[in-house]
N, C-alpha and C positions, 0 to 999 in steps of 0.2 A: 508529668512534665508537662508541658503542652506541645513540644514536640515528639513526644511518645505518641500522639493521638492525633489525627490528622481529619476534621471533617468528621468525628467522630466513628470512624470507619473501620479503627482497628490499631493493632501497634503493631510497630516497626522494628525488624527485626536489627540484629550489629549494624551490617551495612547502611542501611535507613530505608531497609523496601519494606511495604507492607509484608508480614507474614501471609495475609490470609490471599491475598492477590486480587487483583479485580478479575470480576467473571464476564461484566458487562451484561448485555441484555440477553436472556435467555434466547436460544433458539428458533427461529418462526415469530419472535414479536415484532409489533409494527409501530413506526412512530405516529405518534400520535396527533399529527398532519394528517397524515394519511387515513387514519380512522376519522378524522373529522372532512375529510374532503367527502369519505364515503359516505356519511351521516347525511352529509348534506346535499349529494349527487340523489343519493337513494336508489328508486328505481327506474328514474331517468336516465343513469348512465349509458343504458342499452340505446334509448332513444339521442343521447346525445351523438354519441360514438356514430351511431347510423346516421347525423346530420353531417358531421364534421366529413365523413366517407363522401356521401354526396358530395358536399361541396365543394371539396377535392377533384371528385368525378368531374366537375361542370367548370372545372379548370381556376380554381380559388387558391392563389397562391401559399395564402396565410396555413389554410387547412392541409393542402398538401404537404404543407412542409411540418404541420401537426403529425400528420397521418404518418409519415415515412419515418422523423424520428422516434414515433411509438414503433412503427413496425422494423426498422434496422437502424437501432442510435450508435452513436459515433462512438468506437470504441476509443478506451480511455488506453489504450497498452494493447501490445500484440507480442507473441510470440517472436524472437528473433532467433534465427540458424545464421550462425556463425561459423564457415569452413576453418580447419585447424583451430579453434581458440584451446589455449595449452590450460591444460588441469593446475590450477591454483589451490596448493595446501600451504604455503606458507609463502611469507611476504614478500621473499626474493623473487615469487612465480609472476607479481603483481605487473611489473616494468613490463613483462613478455607480454600480459594480457591485452595491458593497457596499447602494446604497439600493435598488436591484433586488431584492439579496435579501429585506433587511428587508422589502419591500411582499409580497413573494410568500409570507414567514411572516407576514403578518398577514393576506395576504386566505385563508389556510389551502391554500394549492397547494405547501408543502413543510413539512419540519419543523424545529426549532430546529437538531437535531443536523445535520440536509443541509446546511442553510444554513452553519452553524456548517465541516463539510469545507471550503465553496468557499468562504469568506472565510478559513480556514486557508491554500489555493491562491491565492489571491490576495497575500496577505501573503508566501508566503512567493517570488512570484513576484515583488513590489517588492523585497524582499530580496536576489534576482538582479542584480534593476536595479542595484541600489544597488552592489552587489559587483561588476557590468562600470563603473558611472561611477566608483568608488574606483580600482578599475585601472587605468583608461585616464589620471584625473588622476596618480597616481604616476609612471605609466610619461610624463607630459607632465614632471611635477617631475624627476624623473630625466634629461632628454634635456636640458632647460633647464642642470641643474647638470655635465654633461657638458661 
């Protein structure tokens, strides 16, 4: 059946997941674009780097931005320390956690984007709890029907 095989990668289990999983790229593997750029630049990579630094030191703003972006790239996230953040072990704990986030935003201790990211994690946690609960209920019903 076509649904059992997808892209020729393997069989699915009873829940529709691939039984073998997806291991992704091996550790240390590099993207083909990166490899192509390295081949293209070859031995000139060091000369080009030195030239960019030289131009940046002479005041070339584009070269300066390029150099700074390589030395200190923009962080895509940062650890957030929230005082008195409650331990979340059940869905009932999530409203208290969200209240703590709201208070932290109101005090200027974190941005709305940071709070939104944490709230999203809380939401996914609740979704996972619901899935586990649903599975347990379904299993209990199936057992009763046997």
